[in-house]
Structure formats: structure tokens, C-alpha cells
Steps between C-alpha positions, in 0.01 A plus 500: 500500500239709328203617697201682363305721745153575386379829656880587547434879506248480791540531875614149564629430165748780485643383842517144381691607181758682706536201736556257211738710328708524813543124476644574148193331321385592156174670586244600234229759602173404335241779520297695239746780533772264392310380208358175663128478543356189655147600420562499129800272506710767308868448570483199710694258274790729469503576874488123601764389241782306685338569831475235772294682768191728484382687809156651456435791745262695269173613634163604357463874438178500710359277772171524328352157448479475122817698450705283724353169358566596145861609593602196678332259254636664181838570644538148643393327186722684276789481742486141574454401134806696409691340783409151385609585143838642638569209732498702815619288803340689793201738510464703818194701585431732783151448662331576817430308828136432530438479117322172533285623798357820351277373203251801583770746370513547133867597522595176693291292257714638232816418688364150544438479129871596449622230745281236328650591155845456643412155658339385178801587283790276410748749644676407826395773755509647855211729612606725797204630695588805714303685758417876444812728492567751770521752213152433382325521843443869458306439173298231681420755781400763246263257321306484838470873541156645546555870604676509833428131572674180372307180527740204482479123565636378842629188296851386574781614253868423492643761261847500346762736367515515131877447490458175691271383233748597230782306669274196515421528130879529430567194700225299324645614151825352607339169602323209353120513425279388787190444289284613801412823678738639773396775748704771650391721786610760735628411851206679686123434497261799553145589471438686188315787677786525762757511235308786332507694830876457512528639141283801587691576807830494303349748246354712782166434352205579740245288334321228694527125423197282570519117508228378274462113434291585185761741356597401144852401384527510122120454502498208744431454875803359681488214742764504768718245322452629133837684473712282728727232372479117521721283729839542329555861368844656454526782754664825384743676733370860491280598782239768454623710792836523335350576159260770631797669696691509165200632324441777734874589487477526120190707516669748722832511335563845333487517118813620336 
């Protein structure tokens, strides 16, 4: 089976390419550096030739409202049109838990636009919505920095290890299209501000975290249930405490 991974050189995509090739699948990396540009459509037809499955894990180069909307609209339209022409049997897209509950955020409006394009196409699909990755929590924390103080929402969050998301994408690529949205989440639920405190402690960072219900997340105020899943998510196995222990060990490991 031939699988095309759009965004296959990125943080998630490169891991997925490796996992799929470990299953002896024919995997094509579709990215601008590989001569495939979903914004212009360049190289798409050749990349999709004889493929059965496309996994789109690409992301906007910026979370800025207009940049993200242009990226997901243009990329989605070109990609899905090329897939219809090529007879692709399964389109898989990585999205975010809470996408449909954050219309105040330009980035999440852009992700919703991407999902709507997929649902409106004639290509069988599965949308996997994931919670924030453990690996990205540090970036979320830094976005909240104001000198020595970080103001973060006390909303609930159920983050997940990136490799668990990749394994879920691999499993979906090997399965039939669901023509719906699936959710995958980490096994433990935290308050975002409390999770930030754990990250700072792990990094021996003395800054102070303040719980602020009005703190913005991608430009929007969170409710307590915004970033948590619905009734029947897939639970990933990796616990945050195990991930952070490994993270600290890697940070402390001597360089050779």
C-alpha cells in the first residue's frame, strides 16, 4: 500500500513516516523540500499517483489568523481536489480537540475551515483530534510569559505524548475510513496552570505561575471544558509523569 504523508518532514510527520516504513509500506514524503507544495499544487499529482492513503499532518507556518486561514484553505482545496482526481481511498487529517469550541481563536477557526473542507469533499476520511502534546507545553507556557510571571488559564487539559498520536495515525492509516472525527487524549487530566508549574519545576525555572481565567490561549479565553474530550475518546498510554522523567533524564545526559 502506498501512503502519502503531507508534512512528512515535520515533528509529527517524520515520526509517522518512520513508523509506516517499519510496516514495509511504500511511503512518500510530501513537503516543499521534497518538491510537493500543497499551497500551489506543485508536485501533488505525481506524489499521489497510485497512492491509496493520504495523511495530512501539515501545519500553518504561523498561528496568526490570516496566515493560518490562508494556509489551511489553500492547502486543503488543492490537496483534496488532487486526491479526488487520483482516486484516493482514505484521507486522514490531524486536528485538535476543542477545534469546534474555540471560534474566538483565528487559528482554531482556520482548523475548523480545514475540517469543513474535508467533510465537504468526496474523499472518504478520518479526522483525528488530539489534545496538546507534552512536547509543546513548554511553548504554550512561554507564550504566557510576562517578565517573571506567567498567567495561564486554570482550564482542564489532558495532554498527550507525540509518539502516542503518531501510533494512532499509523493505526488509522491501516484501517478503513470512519467518515467522522475521532479524539485521542492523554491518560491524565490537569489544570493548565498546574501543568505549567510542573514544567517550570522540571526546568528549575524560578518564575511564578498565576491562574488567570481571562488568560488567552491562541487568542481565546478557555472554558473549563474547552480542551477536554467528549464521551468516547481513545486514551493514550503514556503518562505525563513518565514522560517528564524521561525528558529530565535526556536534558541531564552528557553530550558526546
